[in-house]
C-alpha positions in Angstrom: -5.4 0.7 63.7 -7.7 2.8 61.6 -9.7 3.8 64.7 -6.6 4.7 66.6 -5.1 6.8 63.8 -8.3 8.7 62.9 -9.2 9.6 66.6 -5.6 10.6 67.2 -5.7 12.8 64.0 -8.8 14.5 65.3 -7.3 15.3 68.7 -3.8 16.5 67.8 -2.9 20.1 66.8 -0.5 20.5 63.9 3.0 19.2 64.4 6.0 21.3 63.5 6.4 20.1 59.9 2.7 19.6 58.9 1.7 23.3 58.1 4.5 23.5 55.6 3.5 20.3 53.8 -0.2 21.2 53.8 0.6 24.7 52.4 2.8 23.2 49.8 0.2 20.7 48.8 -2.4 23.5 48.5 0.0 25.5 46.3 0.5 22.4 44.1 -3.3 22.0 43.8 -4.1 25.6 43.1 -1.1 27.1 41.4 0.7 24.1 39.9 4.1 25.5 40.7 7.3 24.2 42.4 7.9 27.0 44.9 7.8 25.8 48.5 9.6 23.0 50.4 12.1 22.0 47.7 14.0 19.8 50.2 11.3 17.2 49.8 10.0 15.9 46.4 6.3 16.3 45.6 4.7 12.8 45.8 4.0 12.8 49.5 2.6 16.3 49.4 0.5 15.4 46.3 -1.0 12.6 48.5 -1.8 15.1 51.1 -3.3 17.3 48.4 -6.0 14.7 47.8 -7.4 15.5 51.3 -6.8 19.2 50.9 -8.9 19.1 47.7 -11.8 17.8 49.7 -11.3 20.4 52.5 -11.2 23.2 49.8 -9.5 25.8 52.0 -9.2 29.5 51.3 -5.7 30.2 50.0 -3.9 33.4 49.0 -1.1 32.4 46.6 0.6 35.8 47.1 1.2 35.3 50.8 4.7 36.6 51.6 7.4 35.1 53.8 8.9 31.7 54.3 7.2 28.4 53.8 6.5 28.3 57.5 4.8 31.7 57.3 2.6 30.5 54.4 1.6 27.4 56.4 0.7 29.4 59.4 -1.3 31.9 57.3 -3.2 29.1 55.6 -4.2 27.4 58.9 -4.8 30.3 61.2 -5.1 33.6 59.3 -7.2 32.8 56.2 -10.5 32.0 57.8 -10.0 28.2 57.6 -10.9 25.7 60.3 -7.4 24.3 61.2 -8.8 21.2 62.8 -11.0 20.3 59.7 -8.2 21.1 57.2 -5.6 19.0 59.2 -8.0 16.1 59.5 -8.6 16.0 55.7 -4.8 16.4 55.0 -4.0 13.5 57.3 -6.6 11.1 56.0 -4.8 10.1 52.8 -1.7 9.3 54.8 -3.9 7.2 57.2 -5.2 5.3 54.1 -1.7 4.7 52.8 -0.6 3.5 56.3 -3.4 0.9 56.3 -2.5 -0.2 52.7 1.1 -0.6 53.9 -0.2 -3.0 56.5 -1.5 -5.2 53.8 1.9 -5.2 52.1 3.5 -6.1 55.5 1.0 -9.0 55.7 1.6 -10.2 52.1 5.4 -9.9 52.4 5.6 -12.0 55.6 3.0 -14.5 54.2 5.0 -15.0 51.1 8.1 -15.7 53.2 6.7 -17.6 56.2 3.1 -18.5 55.4 -0.2 -17.2 56.6 0.7 -17.5 60.4 3.8 -15.4 59.7 1.7 -12.8 57.9 -0.7 -12.5 60.8 2.2 -12.1 63.3 3.7 -9.4 61.2 0.4 -7.6 60.6 -0.4 -7.6 64.3 2.9 -6.2 65.3 2.7 -3.5 62.6 -0.9 -2.6 63.4 -0.1 -2.1 67.1 3.2 -0.3 66.6 3.0 3.0 68.4 5.5 4.7 66.2 3.7 3.6 63.0 0.3 4.7 64.4 1.8 8.0 65.5 3.4 9.0 62.2 0.7 7.3 60.1 -1.8 9.7 61.6 0.1 12.8 60.5 0.3 14.7 57.2 4.0 14.1 57.0 6.3 12.1 54.7 8.0 9.6 57.0 5.4 6.9 56.8 4.7 7.2 53.1 8.4 6.8 52.1 8.6 3.8 54.5 5.5 2.3 52.9 7.0 2.6 49.4 10.3 1.2 50.5 8.8 -1.9 52.1 6.6 -2.4 49.0 9.7 -2.2 46.8 11.5 -4.9 48.8 8.4 -7.1 48.7 8.0 -6.7 44.9 11.7 -7.5 44.5 11.2 -10.7 46.5 8.2 -11.6 44.3 10.4 -11.1 41.2 12.2 -14.4 42.1 9.2 -16.2 40.5 7.9 -13.7 37.9 10.7 -11.2 37.1 9.0 -9.8 34.0 6.1 -8.5 36.1 7.7 -7.7 39.4 11.1 -6.2 38.4 9.3 -3.2 36.7 6.9 -2.9 39.7 9.9 -2.8 42.0 11.3 0.1 40.0 8.0 2.0 40.2 7.8 1.5 44.0 11.4 2.6 44.5 10.6 5.6 42.3 7.7 6.5 44.5 10.0 6.4 47.6 12.5 8.6 45.8 9.7 11.0 44.8 8.6 11.3 48.5 11.8 11.8 50.4 15.5 12.1 49.4 16.5 9.8 52.3 15.4 7.0 50.1 18.3 7.6 47.7 20.6 5.0 49.4 18.0 2.4 48.7 18.8 2.5 44.9 21.8 0.2 44.9 20.1 -2.2 47.4 17.0 -2.6 45.3 19.0 -2.9 42.1 21.0 -5.7 43.8 17.9 -7.4 45.1 16.1 -7.2 41.7 19.2 -8.6 40.0 19.4 -11.4 42.6 15.8 -12.3 41.9 16.3 -12.4 38.1 19.4 -14.6 38.6 17.3 -17.0 40.7 14.5 -17.0 38.2 16.7 -18.3 35.4 18.4 -21.4 36.7 18.6 -23.2 33.4 19.6 -20.3 31.2 22.9 -19.9 29.4 25.4 -18.3 31.8 26.1 -15.3 29.6 22.4 -14.7 28.9 21.6 -15.1 32.6 24.3 -12.6 33.5 23.0 -10.1 30.9 19.4 -10.4 32.1 20.4 -10.1 35.7 22.2 -6.9 35.0 19.2 -5.7 32.9 17.0 -6.3 35.9 19.0 -4.1 38.1 19.2 -1.3 35.5 15.5 -1.5 34.8 14.8 -0.8 38.5 17.0 2.3 38.4 15.7 3.6 35.1 12.1 3.3 36.1 12.7 4.8 39.5 14.2 7.9 37.9 11.4 8.1 35.4 8.8 8.1 38.3 10.6 11.0 39.9 10.5 13.0 36.6 6.8 12.1 36.2 5.9 13.3 39.7 7.5 16.7 39.2 5.8 17.0 35.8 2.5 16.2 37.5 2.9 19.4 39.5 4.1 21.6 36.6 4.5 20.0 33.2 7.0 22.7 32.3 9.2 21.8 35.3 9.7 25.4 36.2 11.3 26.0 39.6 10.9 29.4 41.4 11.9 28.8 45.1 10.4 31.2 47.6 13.6 31.1 49.7 17.2 31.0 48.5 18.7 27.6 47.7 22.2 27.3 49.0 25.1 26.7 46.7 27.0 23.4 47.1 30.7 23.0 46.4 33.0 20.1 46.6 32.3 16.4 45.9 28.6 16.7 47.0 28.1 19.6 44.6 29.6 17.7 41.7 27.7 14.5 42.3 24.4 16.4 42.7 24.9 18.2 39.4 25.5 14.9 37.6 22.4 13.1 38.8 19.8 12.5 36.0 17.0 14.1 38.1 14.9 17.3 37.7 16.5 20.6 38.6 14.1 21.1 41.5 15.2 17.7 43.0 18.8 18.6 42.7 18.1 22.0 44.4 16.4 20.1 47.2 19.4 18.0 47.7 21.5 21.1 48.1 19.1 22.2 50.8 19.4 18.9 52.5 23.2 18.9 52.4 23.2 22.4 53.9 21.1 21.1 56.8 23.7 18.4 57.3 26.4 21.0 57.7 24.5 22.7 60.6 25.5 22.1 64.2 22.1 21.0 65.6 21.4 20.3 69.3 20.4 16.9 70.4 19.1 15.3 73.6 19.7 11.7 74.6 19.3 10.0 78.0 19.2 13.4 79.8 22.2 14.8 78.0 22.0 18.0 75.9 24.7 18.1 73.2 25.7 19.8 70.0 26.5 17.9 66.8 25.4 14.3 66.0 25.9 11.1 67.9 26.4 8.1 65.6 24.5 5.9 68.0 21.6 8.2 68.5 19.1 6.4 66.2 19.8 2.9 67.5 19.5 4.2 71.1 16.2 6.0 70.3 14.8 3.0 68.5 15.6 0.9 71.6 13.5 3.3 73.6 10.6 3.7 71.2 10.1 0.2 69.9 7.9 -2.2 71.9 9.8 -4.9 73.7 7.7 -7.6 72.1 8.6 -6.3 68.6 12.3 -6.1 69.4 12.2 -9.7 70.8 10.2 -11.2 67.9 12.1 -9.2 65.3 15.4 -10.5 66.6 14.1 -14.1 66.7 12.8 -13.7 63.2 16.1 -12.4 61.9 17.8 -15.3 63.5 15.4 -17.7 61.9 15.9 -16.1 58.5 19.6 -16.4 58.7 19.8 -19.9 60.1 16.9 -21.9 58.7 17.4 -23.2 55.1 13.9 -22.5 53.9 14.0 -18.9 55.1 17.6 -18.1 54.2 16.8 -16.8 50.6 14.6 -14.1 52.1 17.2 -12.8 54.5 18.7 -10.2 52.0 15.3 -8.8 51.2 14.3 -8.5 54.8 17.6 -7.3 56.4 19.7 -5.5 53.8 17.3 -2.5 53.1 16.8 -1.5 56.7 20.4 -2.2 57.6 21.9 0.0 54.9 19.3 2.8 55.3 19.9 2.8 59.1 23.7 2.9 58.6 23.3 5.9 56.3 20.8 7.6 58.6 23.2 7.2 61.5 25.7 9.5 59.7 23.2 12.3 59.6 23.5 15.5 61.6 19.8 15.8 62.8 19.2 13.8 66.0 15.5 14.7 66.0 13.6 11.4 66.2 13.0 7.8 65.2 10.9 9.1 62.3 14.2 9.2 60.3 14.3 5.4 60.8 10.7 4.5 60.7 11.5 1.8 58.3 13.2 -0.2 61.1 10.0 -1.2 63.1 8.1 -1.9 59.8 10.8 -4.2 58.4 11.2 -5.6 61.9 7.5 -6.6 61.9 7.9 -8.4 58.5 11.0 -10.2 59.8 9.2 -11.2 63.0 6.8 -13.2 60.8 9.7 -15.6 60.2 9.2 -16.7 63.8 6.0 -18.5 62.8 8.0 -20.6 60.3 10.7 -21.1 62.8 8.3 -22.5 65.4 7.6 -25.5 63.1 11.3 -26.6 63.4 11.7 -25.6 67.0 12.7 -28.4 69.4 10.0 -27.3 71.8 7.3 -26.5 69.3 4.6 -26.6 71.9 6.2 -23.8 73.9 7.3 -21.7 70.9 3.8 -21.1 69.6 2.2 -19.9 72.9 5.3 -17.8 73.6 4.9 -16.0 70.2 1.2 -15.5 70.9 2.0 -14.1 74.3 4.5 -11.6 72.9 2.0 -10.4 70.2 -0.7 -10.0 72.9 1.8 -8.0 74.9 2.4 -5.7 71.9 -1.3 -5.2 71.6 -1.9 -4.4 75.2 1.0 -2.0 75.2 -0.5 -0.2 72.3 -3.9 0.0 73.8 -2.6 1.3 77.1 -0.8 4.2 75.5 -3.8 5.3 73.4 -4.2 8.0 72.2 -0.7 9.3 73.1 1.4 7.4 70.5 3.9 10.1 69.6 5.6 10.2 73.1 5.6 6.4 73.5 8.5 4.7 75.2 8.6 1.0 76.1 8.3 -0.4 79.6 12.1 -0.7 80.1 12.4 3.1 79.9 9.4 4.0 82.0 6.7 4.3 79.4 5.4 7.5 77.8 5.4 9.5 81.0 9.2 9.2 81.2 10.0 9.7 77.5 10.8 13.4 77.9 13.6 12.5 80.4 15.6 10.6 77.7 14.5 12.0 74.3 13.1 15.1 72.8 11.6 16.6 69.6 9.4 14.3 67.4 10.1 11.4 69.8 7.9 13.0 72.4 6.9 16.6 71.8 6.4 17.8 68.3 3.8 20.5 69.1 0.9 18.1 68.9 -0.8 18.9 72.2 -1.7 22.6 72.0 -5.4 21.8 71.7 -5.3 19.5 74.6 -3.5 22.2 76.6 -6.3 24.6 75.9 -8.9 22.1 77.0 -7.0 21.3 80.2 -6.7 25.0 81.1 -10.4 25.6 80.7 -11.4 22.5 82.6 -9.0 22.7 85.6 -7.5 26.2 85.7 -10.2 28.7 84.5 -9.3 32.3 85.0 -5.7 31.7 86.1 -2.7 33.6 84.8 -0.8 31.4 82.3 2.7 31.7 81.0 3.7 29.6 78.0 6.8 28.3 76.3 5.5 26.3 73.4 7.7 24.5 70.8 5.5 23.9 67.8 3.7 25.2 64.8 0.3 25.9 66.3 -1.0 29.4 67.3 -2.0 29.3 71.0 -4.8 31.8 70.7 -6.6 29.6 68.1 -7.1 27.1 70.9 -8.3 29.6 73.5 -4.9 29.9 75.2 -4.1 33.5 76.2 -0.6 33.4 77.7 2.5 35.4 77.8 6.1 34.4 77.3 7.9 34.2 80.6 11.3 34.8 79.0 10.2 38.3 77.9 9.9 39.7 81.5 11.9 39.6 84.7 11.7 36.3 86.6 10.2 38.0 89.6 7.1 38.9 87.6 6.3 35.3 86.6 3.6 34.0 88.9 0.8 31.5 88.3 0.8 28.6 85.8 3.8 28.0 83.7 3.3 25.6 80.7 6.4 24.4 79.0 6.8 22.1 76.1 9.0 19.2 77.1 11.3 19.6 74.1 11.9 23.2 75.3 12.4 22.1 78.8 15.0 19.5 77.7 17.1 22.2 76.0 16.4 24.9 78.7 19.2 27.2 79.6 19.5 30.5 81.4 16.2 32.1 82.6 14.0 29.3 81.4 16.1 26.7 83.3 15.9 28.9 86.4 12.1 29.3 86.0 11.6 25.5 85.8 14.0 24.8 88.7 12.1 27.3 91.0 8.6 26.0 90.0 6.6 23.0 91.1 5.3 20.5 88.5 1.5 20.1 89.0 0.2 18.5 85.8 1.1 17.0 82.4 -0.7 17.3 79.1 -0.4 14.5 76.6 3.0 13.5 78.0 4.5 16.4 76.0 3.7 19.6 77.9 4.3 20.0 81.7 2.4 22.5 83.8 4.3 24.1 86.7 2.9 26.2 89.6 4.9 29.3 90.3 
């Protein structure tokens, strides 16, 4: 997994969100101010800053413009090597991804024994979505890692509540301090911690047991909030907030609730930005259909496409075992409640951009799949259950190795594999701007000296990768001749002249399963 993530990180150009996070991390490091990217709390970007500190890039804190402008200036206009800077920014997330794998193993081992831990770890380590996002300087894998850690610590609190209830609160706080999408996990982790305390005190007086149970849940919430305050104070101890871009006002119920939360002003401002995003009518693309506004079933459908079949099968079998087998039943709430509630909340969101908004599902699914190992012991046909489990794990491994190093556009075999992902999904599911460098290499190797037209959806600067191309949408269609390179996300949403250009051109090549080359 480490080899796959590092080599992928070296090969991929910056995805759409990464320059903003890297620029914000650099600003934290150099200026100690809360200025950019308020819609996400600082912890994940402080993690990225550890790699940025080693890269030691040139940085102009007075760069004007939006956070996107600042990120582009840092990577491409300040004399820095974008490849080197991005690799160092990605390495801390890679390390955290590997550490999360150890948590996955420990969680499943605690529930289902060492064989269950090994099954879970194998499925996690070969998961294409986990590898893809674990190799990027983004926040989706870090928040997932902290959430699964919090659930594991809550499970451990059943035996040692004094130690593990506070640790659960700290892990939940780390998740809240990384992405605001973790907020719905607060009541779930409070409930699980309270359940663990109740279980740990079977002989206590009923009133004392109830009070300590309630105290366990409250402790988790209080410590989580304290971690959020501490993380903001780590950036600027005076907690000053001077946003580079206007923060929208928020009226109604959301506005009142946001103002009442015991969280730093910058956090509450970021929540207003997030709610403003939710009120926007975004375009989505699912199974070849372009639409405006959210589809409630988008995330389950996208997860069905992007999750390996072996992980789906073993995860479903593990969930069944956890719910039906008496020894495993106590673990069911810890394994199933957090991802179920978080997915239900995510399904109400307005941004149908990718499974990264539900990356916790394959990770919790891997842990749950470990229950299969315990279920095999009680299976009627035990001698068939064990080799079948081994065969499915091997299938997951082979699937992952076959798709290397193109993990971001992965789709399972039922949907045609990564070459067909762009036909059913778009954006970070398949094409997040990661293949600009590969496109430059392909043009030099196979099409030297040819006229190139480019429609690129991403944060990279084409000229930095030796690509000198014009935008075909800026001239009459009759003048567009030669090679036409189009990001598959742009092609999925193509209308007007771009749609006519694609329709009247012949596909001749594909780069990284995310950019299609046409001959015109």
